[in-house]
N, C-alpha and C positions, 0 to 999 in steps of 0.2 A: 776579643771583640767579635761578636756574632756577625755573620755575613747577612747583610740586609737583603730583603726580598726585592727582586727587580720587577717593578710593576709593568714594564713594557716587554718583558720576555728577554731572551738572550740568543745570540748566534755565535757559533765558533768561527774564528778568523785566524788564519795562520800568517805570521809576519816574519821577516828576517831582519835582524838588527846587527849592528856592528859588535865586535867583541867587547869594546869599551862600554857600549850601551848595555849589553848582557851583564857585564860585571857590575855596573851601577844598579841594574834591576835586582841582581842577587844581593847586593849590599843593603838595598832598601828592604827587601824581603826578610833579611836577617833581623832587621830592626822591627819588623812587623807593623809599621805605621800604615803603609799603603796596601798591604796584602801579605799573605803568608808564603807566597812563592813568586817566582819570576813572572808567570802568566797573570796572576792577580794584580801585581804591581803594574805591569804593562797595560792591562785592561783599564785600570783606574786612570792612568795617565792619558790613554787614548780617549776615554769618556770625557775627562775634564777638558782636553784640547778641543774636542768636537763641540762640547757645550759652549765653550768660549768662542769658537769660530761661528757658531750659529747665532750667538747673542749679538755679535757685530754684524750689521747688515751688509756683508760683503757678497753674499751669494744666496739666492732663493732656492731652497731645496724642496723637492716634491715630497709631500707627506704620503705615506702608504697606509697609515691607520687614521681613523677619524679622531679628532681632538675631543676632549670632554664636552665642549660646547656643541659639537656636531652630532653627538649621540642623542 
């Protein structure tokens, strides 16, 4: 599966996870469903969790880039 283009750009972030989480990330990477390596799988899960978090009106986040409507 080809990697899709990220329309909003990307940033590098370094995180530390438990050994168990790292093992699970590696297992998922072996299956290739969520990414080809530990970092890709972790990034996919972080992106999904943040999307879900923002969809629920729990917290109002400041936008740093104009939305399509604002352009």
